[in-house]
N, C-alpha and C positions, 0 to 999 in steps of 0.2 A: 026589058030595061037593061041598059048597058051597065056592066059591073065596073066600078072604080076599084081596081085591084090595090092601088096604093092606099086608098082610104081603108079598105078591108085589112090590109097589112098593119097599118097604124092602129086600127081598132083592136086587133089581136094583141099588139104590144101593150096598149093601154090597159087591156083587161087581163094582162099577165098570162095570156094563152101562148104556149110555145110555138115558135115557127118551126115547121118540120120540112124535111128535104123536098117534098113534092109541092109545098105551098109556093105561091107566087111571092117573090121578094125583090126589092130593088137590087140592081146589079151592084151598086155600091155596098149594100148590106152583105151581099154574097162575098164580094172581094175583101171587105173588112174582116169578115169571119175567117176566110181562108188565110189571110195574113196573120191574124192573131192566133188561130188554132195551130197552123203549121209552125209558127215561131215558137209556140209553147211546146209542140212536139219535138222540135229541134233542140230546145233547151233541155228537155228531159234526157235526150240521147247524148248530147254533148256533156251534160252534167254528170254522166257516169264516169267520165275520164279522170277528173281529179281525185275521185274516191276510189275508183278501180285500181289506181296506182298504189293504194295502201293496203289492198287485200293481202298481199304476200308479206306485208310488214306489220300487220296488226299484232299487238302485244300479247294476245292469248288466243286460244282456239275459240273461245266464246265470242271475243270481239271480231274475229275473222268471220265466223258464221253469221253474226248480225250484219256485218258490213256487206257480205255477199248477198244476203236477203234484201238489203236496202238497194243495192245496185240492180238486182233483178227487178225490184219494184219499179225503178226508174225506167227500165226497158219496157215494162208493161204499160207504164203511163204513156210512153211515146207511142206504143201500139194503139192504145185507145184513141189517142188524139189524132194520129194519122188516119185512123178509120173514120173518126168524126169529120175530119176535113174532106175526106173522099166523098162524103155524101153531098158535098157542095159542087161536085163536078170536076175536081182536080185529081189527078192520079198520084199514087205514091211515088212513082219514078220521077214525075215532074217536081214534086216537093223536094225530093232528095237532090235532084239536079240543081234546084234553086239554092239549096244549102251549100252544095259543093262549089258552085260558081260564085258565091258571095251575093247572090241576088236576094236571098232571105237571111234574116238575122236570127240570132238566139240571144238569150239573156247575157248581158255583159259580164255578169258575176263569174261565169265559167271561164273567163279569160285571165283569171288570176291563179297563180301556182299554189299547190298545197305542200308546204315544207316539212311539217311535223305531224305526229299523230294527233296533237291538239287541234289541228286544222279540221280533222274529221268531226270533232265536237263543235267547233265554231261554224262549220258548214251546216251541220244538223240544226243547231240552235238558231243561228242568225239567218242563213240563206233559206233553209226550209221554213223557218218562222216567217220570214218576209213573204215567201211563196204562199203560205197558208192564208195570210190576210187577203192576198189577191184571189186565191182559189176558192175560198169559202164564198166570196161574193159571186164567183162564176157558177156556183151551183144553182144560182137563180138567173143566169144569163138567158136571154130571150131565145137563143137557138137551141132547140131541144136536144139533139145529139151531143152537143158540147156540154150542156148542163148535166145530162145524165152521166157522161164520162167523168165529170168532175166530182160526183158524189163518192165514188170509190177512191179516186185519187186523193181526195182530202182526208179520208179515213187513214190511208197509208202514210200520207205526209205528216199527219199528227204523230204517228209513231216515230217517224224520222226525226222530228223536232225533239221529242222526249229522249230519244236515243242520243242525240247530239248533246243535249243539256246534261245528261247523266255522265257522259264522257268528261265534260268540263268540270262537273261537280266532283268527280273522283280525283281529277288532277288538282283541283283547287284545295283539296284536303290532304294532298300528298307532300312530297319533299319540296324544299325551296326551289329546286330545279324544275319540278313539275308545275309548281305554282307560276313560275316565270314563263314556262312554255304556254300555260293556259292564258295568261295575260297577253302574251305576245300574239297568239292566234286571234284573240278578241280585237286587239289593236289593228291587226292587218285586215280583218274581214268586216269591221264595223262600217266604214265608209262605203266600200263597194256594196254592202247589203242595203244601205240607204239609197244607193243609185239604182237598185233593182226595180224600184217603183216607177222608173222612167223620168223624163225631163219634168221641169216645172209645168204646172198646168198652163201657164201662159205660153209655153213653147211646145206643147203637145198638140200636134196637128190633127190627130184623130179623135181626141177626147170628146168634143162636142157631139159629133154624130153617134159615137159609141154610147154616150150617156142618153141621148135622145132615143135610141133604139134599144136601150137597156141591155146592150152587150156588156157594158160596164155599169156598176151601180155606185161606185165611189171614184172620185178623181185621184190622180197620182199623189197630190199633196195631202189629201185627206188620209189616204192609206199610209203614207210615210209618217205622218204625225201619230197615227194610231200605233204604228210599229215602235216608234221612239218611246211613247208612253208605256207600252208593254215591257220593253226591254229594261227601262230604268228600274222597274220593280223587280224584275227577274235577276238582274246583275247583283242585287243585294244578297240574294241567296248564295251566289258564288263567292261573295266577299272579294269581288274584283271591281274594276272601274271601266267605264266606257271612255274612249279616248277623245273626249270633247270638253275642253275647258269652258265652253259657252253653255253647257247643258245646265239648265236651272228651271225650277217651277215658276210658271207665270200664273199668279193667282187670278188675274183678270180674265185670261183666256181659259183657265182651268186645264191647261196642257203644259208640257215641258217645251221651253224654247231650246233650240239646238243650233249648232254652228253651221256655217255655209258649206255646202258640198263643193268639192272641186269639180266644177262643171267642165272645165277644159279636159281634165282626165276622163270624165264620163264620155264626152264626145269623141275623144281620141280612141277609146276602147271600142265604142260603137262603130267607128269608121274602120276598124280592123287593125289598129295600132297598139293593142294592149299587150301585156307581157307574154301571153300564151295564145294569141289569136292564130298565128300561123301553125303552131304546134297542134292546137285542137282541130283545126280544119284538116290538116294533113292526116291526123289519126283517123278522122271519119272517112276521108277519101280512100285511104289505104284499106280500111276495114271493108268498105263497099267493094273495092276492086278485088281484094283477096277472098271475098265471100261469093264471087260470081259463080264459081263452080257449084256451090251449094244451091243457089237459086236456079241454075240451069238443071241440076239434078232433080230438084223438086218439080220443075215444070215438065221435064221429061217423064217423071213418074206419074204426074197428074194426067198427062196425055195418054200414057199407057193404060191407066185405069179407065179412062173415058172410052178408049177404043175397045177394051175388053167388055165394057158394059154394052156398047153398041152391038158387038157380035152376039152377046147373050140375048139381047132384045130381038135381034134379027132371027 
């Protein structure tokens, strides 16, 4: 009897059985996962840049140590995700080349500058908070290696969010200047954080298939609404405000209504015209070029070890 591989694939999806690297999968499913996982990996690596700039300027040794640990976590997340993407048949070098040549995207949020120490708090609370809503869902994504990588990533991201909120909490209880710095950071990062969930569902070209294949479990707009509802409650603890005059409770929907996102700005940043697009990409290309000697040395050492083992076996 001839096996219908597509029916078998869809049956596994329906039964919540993970798709593994050696399983048959539609080419579109493979490509969709490559695109999403590699973009996620790129976002983790590029996301180190706005925070790494503040390691030397952290206000205390404790803050410096925590921020270093966080940036190291992001590097690890990129490693897990690149490794997961490689199981789909794409090489690390190819993914890096796609990033450097602009063929692959990363989260638009990382193309905004970090001006003050309060930005480290806003990034942790808002940016990592938005990421967690996406990533908790991905722990149940249908592709096995991606789902398993996300379990550890989510545990670490939850620490990042709490760390960011604690920075803002301390500032919100400080001097008038510190309170103003806290509010300013929230004002600047709020709308870009809402953009992190992607375009409106009606304009998201990949959402339908991703939902059908259970790569995603919730739509962009659903996650964005969940994020707004969460932040409205948390901002009260900070005794700060969210920069949206249209924000109000809708008793009929049982959710908060919020203002319109500046979609022109969103698409401009996605297309490479954000405040820090060129700067971020140059930093990654320079790091790759300057690190070539390390990669060459590692390869040479591995080849030397392999030759030694061959001689010993002979």
